[in-house]
C-alpha positions as CSV (number, residue, x, y, z in Angstrom):
1,M,5.1,4.7,49.6
2,A,8.6,4.6,50.8
3,F,10.8,7.2,49.2
4,D,12.8,5.1,46.9
5,P,16.4,7.1,46.5
6,I,17.6,5.2,43.3
7,H,14.5,5.5,41.6
8,Y,14.3,9.1,42.2
9,K,17.8,9.5,41.1
10,T,17.5,7.9,38.0
11,T,14.2,9.6,37.1
12,T,15.7,12.6,38.1
13,R,18.4,12.3,35.2
14,Q,16.1,11.5,32.8
15,Q,13.9,14.6,33.5
16,W,16.8,16.9,33.2
17,E,17.9,15.3,30.2
18,D,14.5,15.8,28.6
19,A,14.4,19.2,29.9
20,A,18.3,20.1,28.8
21,E,17.0,22.4,25.8
22,A,14.2,24.3,27.5
23,W,16.6,24.9,30.7
24,H,19.3,26.2,28.1
25,R,16.9,28.6,26.4
26,W,15.6,29.9,29.8
27,G,19.2,31.0,30.2
28,P,18.5,34.8,29.8
29,T,15.9,34.8,32.1
30,L,17.4,32.7,34.8
31,E,20.6,35.2,34.8
32,A,18.5,38.1,34.9
33,W,16.8,36.2,38.2
34,L,20.0,34.7,39.7
35,G,22.6,37.2,38.5
36,E,22.8,39.2,41.4
37,A,22.6,36.0,43.8
38,T,25.5,34.1,41.8
39,E,27.9,37.0,42.4
40,R,27.4,37.0,46.0
41,M,27.9,33.1,45.7
42,L,31.0,33.9,44.2
43,D,32.1,36.3,46.6
44,A,31.3,34.0,49.5
45,A,33.4,31.4,48.1
46,G,36.3,33.5,47.5
47,V,36.2,32.8,43.4
48,A,39.2,34.9,42.1
49,N,41.8,35.3,39.8
50,G,43.5,31.8,39.7
51,S,41.2,30.0,41.4
52,R,40.1,26.1,40.9
53,V,36.6,26.1,41.2
54,L,34.0,22.8,41.2
55,D,30.5,23.7,39.9
56,V,28.3,20.9,41.3
57,A,24.7,20.4,39.5
58,A,25.9,23.2,37.1
59,G,23.1,22.4,34.6
60,A,23.6,24.6,31.6
61,G,26.2,26.7,33.4
62,G,25.4,30.1,33.8
63,Q,27.2,30.5,37.3
64,T,30.1,28.3,35.5
65,L,30.6,31.1,32.9
66,A,30.4,33.8,35.7
67,A,33.1,31.7,37.7
68,A,35.1,31.3,34.8
69,R,35.3,35.0,33.9
70,R,36.7,35.7,37.6
71,V,39.2,33.0,37.7
72,G,40.7,34.0,34.4
73,S,43.4,32.1,32.0
74,T,45.2,31.2,35.2
75,G,42.2,29.5,36.7
76,H,39.8,26.5,35.9
77,V,36.2,25.8,36.2
78,L,34.9,22.2,36.2
79,A,31.3,21.8,35.9
80,T,29.6,18.8,36.8
81,D,25.8,17.6,36.6
82,I,24.1,13.9,36.4
83,S,22.9,15.0,32.9
84,P,25.2,14.8,30.2
85,S,22.9,16.4,27.9
86,I,22.3,19.6,29.8
87,L,26.1,19.7,30.3
88,T,26.8,19.9,26.3
89,Y,24.9,23.4,26.4
90,A,27.2,25.0,29.3
91,A,30.7,23.8,27.1
92,K,28.9,25.1,24.1
93,A,28.4,28.3,25.8
94,A,31.6,28.4,27.2
95,A,33.3,27.9,23.9
96,E,31.1,30.9,22.4
97,A,32.1,33.1,25.3
98,G,35.9,32.3,24.2
99,L,36.3,30.8,27.8
100,T,38.9,28.0,27.5
101,N,39.2,27.6,31.3
102,V,35.7,25.5,31.5
103,E,35.8,21.5,31.7
104,T,32.6,19.5,31.7
105,V,32.3,16.0,33.1
106,E,29.0,14.0,34.2
107,A,29.1,13.1,37.8
108,D,26.7,12.4,40.5
109,G,27.1,15.4,43.1
110,E,26.6,12.6,45.9
111,R,29.3,10.4,44.5
112,L,32.5,12.5,44.1
113,E,35.0,10.0,45.1
114,D,36.6,9.9,41.5
115,F,38.3,13.5,42.3
116,A,41.5,14.0,43.8
117,A,40.9,15.3,47.8
118,S,41.9,19.1,48.3
119,S,42.0,19.7,44.9
120,F,39.6,23.0,44.6
121,D,40.0,26.3,46.0
122,A,36.1,26.6,46.2
123,V,33.0,24.4,45.5
124,I,29.7,26.5,44.1
125,S,26.2,25.1,43.4
126,R,23.2,26.7,42.3
127,V,19.8,25.4,42.9
128,G,21.4,22.3,42.9
129,L,21.2,20.9,46.7
130,I,17.5,20.6,46.5
131,Y,17.5,17.6,44.2
132,F,20.2,15.7,46.4
133,P,18.5,12.7,48.5
134,D,21.5,12.3,50.6
135,Q,22.9,15.9,51.0
136,Q,25.0,14.7,53.9
137,R,27.3,12.7,51.6
138,A,27.1,15.1,49.0
139,L,28.4,18.0,51.0
140,A,30.8,15.8,52.7
141,G,32.1,14.9,49.4
142,M,32.3,18.4,48.3
143,R,34.3,19.3,51.7
144,R,36.9,16.5,51.0
145,L,37.6,18.1,47.8
146,L,38.5,21.6,49.0
147,R,42.0,22.7,50.0
148,D,42.8,24.0,53.6
149,G,40.9,27.2,53.7
150,G,38.8,26.5,51.0
151,R,35.0,27.6,50.6
152,L,32.0,25.9,49.6
153,A,28.8,28.4,48.7
154,A,25.5,27.3,47.3
155,I,22.2,29.0,46.2
156,V,19.4,27.5,47.9
157,F,15.4,28.3,48.6
158,R,14.3,29.1,51.8
159,P,13.0,26.6,53.9
160,G,10.2,24.2,52.7
161,R,9.7,27.0,49.6
162,F,10.5,24.9,46.8
163,W,8.6,21.8,47.6
164,K,6.0,23.6,48.7
165,C,5.3,25.8,45.9
166,R,5.9,22.6,43.5
167,R,3.1,20.6,45.4
168,R,0.9,23.5,44.7
169,R,2.1,24.1,40.7
170,A,-1.0,23.6,39.3
171,G,-2.7,27.4,38.7
172,S,0.1,29.2,40.6
173,P,0.7,32.5,39.2
174,S,4.3,32.0,39.3
175,P,6.4,28.6,38.1
176,F,9.1,29.3,40.4
177,C,6.7,30.1,43.0
178,G,9.5,31.1,45.5
179,D,11.7,33.9,45.5
180,P,15.3,33.8,47.2
181,V,16.4,36.4,45.6
182,G,14.2,38.7,43.9
183,R,11.0,38.7,41.9
184,A,10.8,35.7,40.0
185,P,9.9,35.7,36.5
186,R,6.3,34.0,35.6
187,R,7.8,33.1,31.9
188,S,10.8,33.2,29.8
189,P,9.9,35.9,26.9
190,D,11.7,33.9,24.2
191,S,9.7,30.5,25.3
192,P,7.0,29.2,24.0
193,A,3.7,30.3,26.0
194,E,2.6,26.8,26.9
195,E,6.4,26.3,28.3
196,S,6.0,28.2,31.7
197,D,8.2,26.2,33.7
198,P,12.2,25.2,33.1
199,F,12.0,23.2,36.4
200,P,11.5,19.6,35.7
201,E,7.8,18.0,37.2
202,R,9.0,16.1,40.7
203,S,7.5,14.7,43.6
204,A,8.7,16.0,46.9
205,P,11.4,13.6,48.1
206,A,11.8,13.1,52.1
207,V,15.0,14.8,52.2
208,P,16.4,17.6,54.9
209,E,16.2,20.8,53.9
210,A,19.5,21.6,51.5
211,M,22.1,23.6,54.0
212,S,20.1,23.1,57.1
213,R,22.2,23.2,60.3
214,P,21.8,19.6,60.9
215,V,22.5,18.6,57.4
216,L,25.8,20.8,57.6
217,R,26.8,19.7,61.1
218,A,26.9,16.0,60.1
219,A,29.0,17.0,57.4
220,S,31.3,18.9,59.5
221,M,30.5,22.4,58.0
222,K,29.3,25.7,59.3
223,L,26.6,27.8,57.9
224,A,26.9,31.4,57.0
225,T,23.7,32.9,55.2
226,Q,23.3,36.1,53.2
């Protein structure tokens, strides 16, 4: 069966809507797993005091809050996601943390035309690009939003790892299967035993690897990895 990007995007949105609460409960485990990589991502993007930051595919917003703490009261972080339900948790977490410099907006990461060009100092995305069928369009859109000298930084799985592990998920010893930054946790200590995986179940789309050189070249961007 041919890959249908419209159907894929529709079902992806619904699955993240359904998984929003579970993903939020996985927050502490995800931060323990991805915390160091998140700080590296923010360093690579040049996120600092006063920065205006766009967070694409922000999810429940762990990295949004990390960016907001860096930019301070004179900066601003706009968290976007295709799932409005999951963004409610990001907004709630920001409010509970006393961060008034965070805004959330429902937006498709491949369709960022509604945002003004050259309006951000940095664009970040944590484990989000793997869900984009048209990564060239997504990256080109992010590039358009960066001011001159601005940077894009993202956390992605190493080539082939994510979808390979999803195809063999049944019986896998680790729900994340891959490990981009450290040993991945098997299960959140606060989650029920039967809830071993916060990622919505997906079929692998026929799309290029996130942040691959051909994709970046097509979006007129250069690749630097850590």
